[in-house]
Structures are given as structure tokens and as C-alpha cells.
Z-matrix of the N, CA and C atoms (Angstrom, degrees):
N
C 1 1.436
C 2 1.519 1 111.63
N 3 1.308 2 114.91 1 -30.97
C 4 1.460 3 119.06 2 -178.97
C 5 1.546 4 111.07 3 -66.91
N 6 1.361 5 114.39 4 -35.27
C 7 1.483 6 117.51 5 176.27
C 8 1.501 7 112.03 6 -64.02
N 9 1.287 8 116.36 7 -39.52
C 10 1.482 9 122.20 8 177.02
C 11 1.534 10 110.68 9 -56.33
N 12 1.363 11 115.09 10 -46.06
C 13 1.451 12 119.16 11 -178.56
C 14 1.524 13 111.41 12 -64.78
N 15 1.371 14 115.32 13 -44.84
C 16 1.460 15 121.36 14 178.25
C 17 1.521 16 113.13 15 -57.83
N 18 1.383 17 113.59 16 -48.55
C 19 1.487 18 115.99 17 -179.34
C 20 1.518 19 111.45 18 -68.50
N 21 1.334 20 120.30 19 -32.96
C 22 1.443 21 121.23 20 176.85
C 23 1.501 22 108.95 21 -67.35
N 24 1.274 23 120.37 22 -39.03
C 25 1.486 24 121.75 23 178.04
C 26 1.537 25 108.79 24 -64.09
N 27 1.316 26 117.14 25 -42.30
C 28 1.492 27 118.71 26 -178.53
C 29 1.525 28 110.67 27 -65.64
N 30 1.330 29 116.62 28 -44.49
C 31 1.460 30 118.92 29 177.20
C 32 1.493 31 112.75 30 -61.81
N 33 1.320 32 117.90 31 -37.82
C 34 1.437 33 123.20 32 178.48
C 35 1.511 34 109.58 33 -62.86
N 36 1.302 35 117.85 34 -44.86
C 37 1.483 36 121.36 35 177.20
C 38 1.520 37 111.74 36 -62.13
N 39 1.314 38 116.68 37 -42.13
C 40 1.495 39 119.32 38 177.08
C 41 1.507 40 110.69 39 -60.42
N 42 1.304 41 116.31 40 -45.77
C 43 1.449 42 120.20 41 -179.12
C 44 1.530 43 112.67 42 -62.57
N 45 1.331 44 113.90 43 -46.32
C 46 1.470 45 116.63 44 -177.95
C 47 1.544 46 112.17 45 -69.27
N 48 1.291 47 118.10 46 -37.09
C 49 1.461 48 120.16 47 -176.56
C 50 1.529 49 113.45 48 -86.32
N 51 1.292 50 118.24 49 -40.87
C 52 1.457 51 121.54 50 -172.19
C 53 1.517 52 111.82 51 -94.95
N 54 1.250 53 121.07 52 -48.16
C 55 1.452 54 121.93 53 179.34
C 56 1.515 55 113.67 54 -66.59
N 57 1.328 56 116.85 55 -32.78
C 58 1.464 57 120.43 56 175.58
C 59 1.535 58 112.71 57 -57.16
N 60 1.305 59 114.42 58 -42.86
C 61 1.478 60 119.39 59 -179.28
C 62 1.546 61 112.13 60 -69.56
N 63 1.326 62 114.45 61 -32.00
C 64 1.479 63 118.51 62 177.31
C 65 1.554 64 110.36 63 -70.53
N 66 1.289 65 117.58 64 -37.78
C 67 1.443 66 120.79 65 175.97
C 68 1.529 67 110.45 66 -66.81
N 69 1.283 68 119.89 67 -39.64
C 70 1.477 69 122.07 68 177.49
C 71 1.507 70 113.08 69 -61.29
N 72 1.368 71 116.70 70 -30.80
C 73 1.448 72 119.44 71 177.36
C 74 1.543 73 114.18 72 -83.30
N 75 1.365 74 115.28 73 -2.45
C 76 1.469 75 123.15 74 175.94
C 77 1.552 76 110.63 75 62.45
N 78 1.288 77 115.36 76 41.93
C 79 1.481 78 119.71 77 177.28
C 80 1.501 79 106.81 78 -104.68
N 81 1.312 80 117.55 79 90.01
C 82 1.465 81 122.00 80 -173.62
C 83 1.511 82 110.48 81 -71.00
N 84 1.281 83 121.05 82 -40.26
C 85 1.460 84 124.98 83 -176.45
C 86 1.556 85 107.45 84 -64.50
N 87 1.297 86 117.20 85 -46.56
C 88 1.466 87 120.15 86 176.96
C 89 1.504 88 111.95 87 -61.81
N 90 1.310 89 115.37 88 -41.00
C 91 1.471 90 120.11 89 177.51
C 92 1.483 91 112.83 90 -60.23
N 93 1.337 92 116.31 91 -47.24
C 94 1.463 93 122.29 92 179.22
C 95 1.501 94 112.69 93 -62.02
N 96 1.292 95 117.98 94 -47.97
C 97 1.435 96 121.87 95 179.32
C 98 1.529 97 112.79 96 -65.42
N 99 1.314 98 114.93 97 -41.94
C 100 1.501 99 119.50 98 179.55
C 101 1.553 100 109.31 99 -65.75
N 102 1.314 101 116.53 100 -40.96
C 103 1.451 102 122.11 101 179.79
C 104 1.525 103 111.31 102 -64.39
N 105 1.345 104 116.85 103 -39.93
C 106 1.451 105 121.61 104 177.73
C 107 1.529 106 111.95 105 -63.78
N 108 1.363 107 112.60 106 -45.69
C 109 1.508 108 116.74 107 178.27
C 110 1.540 109 111.15 108 -62.99
N 111 1.300 110 117.14 109 -41.20
C 112 1.467 111 120.91 110 178.30
C 113 1.543 112 110.60 111 -63.39
N 114 1.309 113 118.27 112 -44.13
C 115 1.420 114 122.67 113 -178.71
C 116 1.544 115 110.79 114 -62.47
N 117 1.328 116 115.91 115 -45.24
C 118 1.459 117 119.42 116 179.36
C 119 1.526 118 112.02 117 -63.76
N 120 1.347 119 115.50 118 -43.89
C 121 1.457 120 119.29 119 -177.29
C 122 1.524 121 110.32 120 -69.95
N 123 1.317 122 118.13 121 -35.53
C 124 1.450 123 120.74 122 176.91
C 125 1.538 124 110.21 123 -66.49
N 126 1.285 125 117.09 124 -41.02
C 127 1.496 126 119.75 125 176.92
C 128 1.525 127 113.15 126 -62.34
N 129 1.286 128 114.73 127 -45.48
C 130 1.478 129 119.75 128 178.19
C 131 1.543 130 110.49 129 -63.02
N 132 1.323 131 114.59 130 -45.45
C 133 1.470 132 116.57 131 179.47
C 134 1.512 133 113.01 132 -64.00
N 135 1.314 134 117.53 133 -38.53
C 136 1.488 135 121.17 134 175.81
C 137 1.511 136 109.85 135 -61.16
N 138 1.294 137 117.51 136 -46.39
C 139 1.485 138 120.75 137 179.73
C 140 1.535 139 110.76 138 -60.97
N 141 1.290 140 116.61 139 -41.04
C 142 1.473 141 118.33 140 179.62
C 143 1.481 142 112.46 141 -68.69
N 144 1.321 143 117.19 142 -37.24
C 145 1.489 144 118.58 143 177.76
C 146 1.512 145 111.82 144 -64.12
N 147 1.290 146 115.37 145 -35.96
C 148 1.532 147 117.27 146 -179.81
C 149 1.518 148 112.56 147 -87.72
N 150 1.366 149 118.60 148 10.73
C 151 1.410 150 121.71 149 172.61
C 152 1.540 151 117.60 150 81.90
N 153 1.301 152 118.34 151 17.84
C 154 1.452 153 119.93 152 177.88
C 155 1.477 154 109.41 153 -83.14
N 156 1.321 155 114.77 154 129.76
C 157 1.467 156 119.79 155 179.84
C 158 1.523 157 109.94 156 -77.13
N 159 1.274 158 115.77 157 123.79
C 160 1.471 159 121.58 158 -179.30
C 161 1.510 160 107.84 159 -106.64
N 162 1.338 161 119.07 160 125.64
C 163 1.460 162 118.13 161 -178.84
C 164 1.509 163 112.55 162 -66.79
N 165 1.300 164 115.98 163 149.31
C 166 1.446 165 121.77 164 -178.52
C 167 1.560 166 108.29 165 -75.94
N 168 1.330 167 117.99 166 137.41
C 169 1.444 168 121.95 167 178.62
C 170 1.478 169 113.63 168 -77.63
N 171 1.321 170 119.32 169 0.96
C 172 1.470 171 123.92 170 -174.38
C 173 1.569 172 110.53 171 -58.73
N 174 1.339 173 114.48 172 -47.24
C 175 1.506 174 117.81 173 -178.46
C 176 1.502 175 111.18 174 -60.19
N 177 1.306 176 116.95 175 -43.82
C 178 1.453 177 119.13 176 -178.75
C 179 1.530 178 111.59 177 -64.53
N 180 1.333 179 116.59 178 -38.57
C 181 1.469 180 118.77 179 180.00
C 182 1.492 181 110.65 180 -70.86
N 183 1.299 182 117.58 181 -39.22
C 184 1.517 183 120.52 182 175.81
C 185 1.522 184 110.06 183 -61.24
N 186 1.289 185 118.23 184 -40.68
C 187 1.490 186 120.61 185 178.64
C 188 1.519 187 111.32 186 -63.08
N 189 1.357 188 115.36 187 -39.14
C 190 1.500 189 118.76 188 179.45
C 191 1.518 190 111.62 189 -66.97
N 192 1.310 191 115.34 190 -36.36
C 193 1.479 192 120.07 191 -173.92
C 194 1.535 193 112.14 192 -79.86
N 195 1.343 194 116.96 193 -22.62
C 196 1.483 195 118.97 194 -178.24
C 197 1.513 196 113.13 195 -105.21
């Protein structure tokens, strides 16, 4: 549980410090893409902290390439 709190605090700092500056520059596309990447990474990190096994994307990537 402590790891969840630490990662949530780190993500909150990133959002407050980094995304705020992107919004001030009025770059909506950058803001949307950055927010999406942050949301996906936060979700994956939360699942890993709580012990959920996430399948590796290696097999899917190998199938796409061959």
C-alpha cells in the first residue's frame, strides 16, 4: 500500500508541474497525448503494485511483425 501512495504522489507532482506548463502554452494535442500516456502508465503501475499479473506484449508484437 505504501508503494501505491508513493507512486500516486509522484504522478500528482508530474501532473501539477509538467502538465500545467503544457496547458499554459495552449498545446492541446500535446496535453491529450501526454495525459493518455500518463493515465495508461499510472494504471499499469497501480496494477503491478497490487500484484496483478499483466501479460507481456511481446507475443502480440511478434505476431504483428511476422
